[in-house]
Steps between C-alpha positions, in 0.01 A plus 500: 500500500363406842222249502188638664303277736208286388301660780552840343381381159191331640425791726495751219287282269254425778488865588426593142215248478370618834486858372315374189234333707474788748447756226251283322311391811131561539561721798671773303221742578151605427620775265657242270179299494300810423739578214453150359124535514513838324727361229278201447204731461655672191275488194536173316445414135384171359776237494608394153562127464742561209704766680511286818616194309770703326634654819497167680690342210739798504558448869603140433731617218670753732539230768673282238759777453657436838583130430603620154736741672627219714606302187637813333715594800566135595650421161736796523666415833747223576348156534581483871258789560210421264272363774556807716362717221196272454444492873523876539248556222252255643546641847415845364171358357400359840623778727379800300163345420429474877637848562277638221172352627573581865588865454709573188205551269342743744822699529541517127141553382300574812341842582762769476694651790624845382632366165763274661345167590169316522349444839420155643130504422536210264738294719421126484290588193224666702261654250675332204244271352290417199374850429721729284684793658403734216785745533751227428315264269130537425427165334690241706464399868719691747650167603614436139669838484670423833639162385619641169697767688629233737693338216677830431590525867643148482731534200639846581718401800598182318665716234742634760659167574681507168736765644611291804468147363749245632592680824206597726383291799155355454384634838624845415323476160170422662530787747612753238228404249225534756622833625560629148150403376343680798715815517592552133269322259170575676561874540625549142205300366268728693677820375460404134193271481303562821215752512645817649864399465713810448624373159164346400274600210202494735416677823355327803149540358596344166509825305765534225799722584842546333715203599753244393415262216594145606269252325641177645797575727799667342539725801328293769661169403814541290657827612409416859652151488792601278618777726465277803713246309773760459491576871528127575795450261682787668430384855572132437826550306650267242472124489793289618725374218478558126166527328393212282267466196134390540474135592193438287399734222213268399351564849546874452331487157208304645470764774515787250226332295275460804562864590404611149185285512402614847569864424187513280303459823722753665445770238177420307334389823565846645222631275276318757257414220490295182491794264690697238742647756601151607554414131724803448701419813538139381621599156729781619654259753573239240633743240732681743637172634570360151676819407704505820617141454602565142677823594706335775602224262620764253690680783669170591584436137655841454691507831579133578502380139236235580129514572444315828207314651557670836503838329176444314305385805643785706392745234154347489462549879626856467234566243231349725616724783502817294162456335329420831413857603424608139301214349163654574596846387701456182438350155669181382716712259628706791564177691762410237702807596459427872618143454801603294597766752469256789747257344756765415487676834498178709776354281716802590415468869578128519805498273672825583364685800517195727860441397598858568348520849578129585188422701399133505137504380510125450218456249462865393188571692590868507642508151182357345213574738623824655644660181234350277226622737640849502507511120148358474350751746663792318416356159132493607520870549649536155281277283164491686201567266156617608340289229640192672479551873361844550825694553748671273876507554782721389486403131129573491513846645498440877853549646344533847429124508870426443588720803241312710659172394845634587378600845353153567824335386720715723273469806486120462877468448591700810243342728568142392877535522505668843247273668640188341852593608379559859304170510798303375724653766238428766464137403879466481538637853236270651551166321774559241438525123773289350602136531855426604774466237507129551123472452522711183770281357302182573179653359175616651306189396686283750583752770161674516262221403690164531404412145669493160352570161733248336694193601827691488603862585772716356 
């Protein structure tokens, strides 16, 4: 593969940052300022110290998930690539945090533009301060809601890197992630969670309307990232040479444990208050994850004759993924079924479907997050109970909610795949996606970062 010029790489990255600053600049227009003033003037409720403390703590827990993901993914690759995974995850934290506060939050949650995107009224956090924005969260400061959502925006693109681990240029990674967050994550977040989004449960005025149930990100986070991961695996192609086993399962177990721990902030924190709904989300999350880990171990035992550590932690992550959209809408007993289904379905995807179609989803980002997210979103439409989260699903006499869930799943899958595919091709054309064969054989730690995780390499 031809090596693209350093000038081309730097030019694209500088151009992307220039666009970020231009869009977020104070001179965007008087209409944007007027919109921010109007949004800030929305009726405000008294701030609850308890709710604020809980959501701030949840924000920190969700942030911890990205370093946890770094250890989970890092332990699963070859030791010559472990630092590249850690570096990519930490770059996502830095890059997407800045994108979010400059304009990403406004695109995702700002005043609606015809159901498709938020406008730039809240760019550079104009109008996002200590007063609550009641239509999103009545008892916490608007700024706290913003930073909580920032942590979701951070981890979502980080999930994708599991599909192309060990073979993408770092410069290409930075460009793709920034573009993807802006053109895929932000719009989908607005469709499902933003006021007035065409899949949302609330219109632009905050009134309830029929919409997709996604308590903490099954559609916005996991399907979105998982389908993008599939696109990346197809565009990038297979790794050079034979695959090898994880270089450090203890690292992977540590990462899985941090993900499980942080996921309580991810799910229970999405109640946006320290209340009974948060408690239900917490319990449902834990129960589903435990069931999923156990079920995968049983599947391993039955098919491979041994229960494996890798299988159990993969199952646990699949359970976390699947319960994410449902945890605020289903009972803990229903969560057991969702967790069991997640493990069985994802086990089939990872063990059999990937082997049949022969795509190189390195760390099963699609097989776990994409497939698990699809199951979780649909399962929400099956087991949702009005007594838990205010909505009934198929098993409680409301088949229409299942159809709404199906629509949201299909729309997200198609949009994420098509746009991700185009963005990957664009970045490849401009700066090149993949390292050379020699660089891949040496390892990304040395060739991309001039560092080594260990004193020797394989």
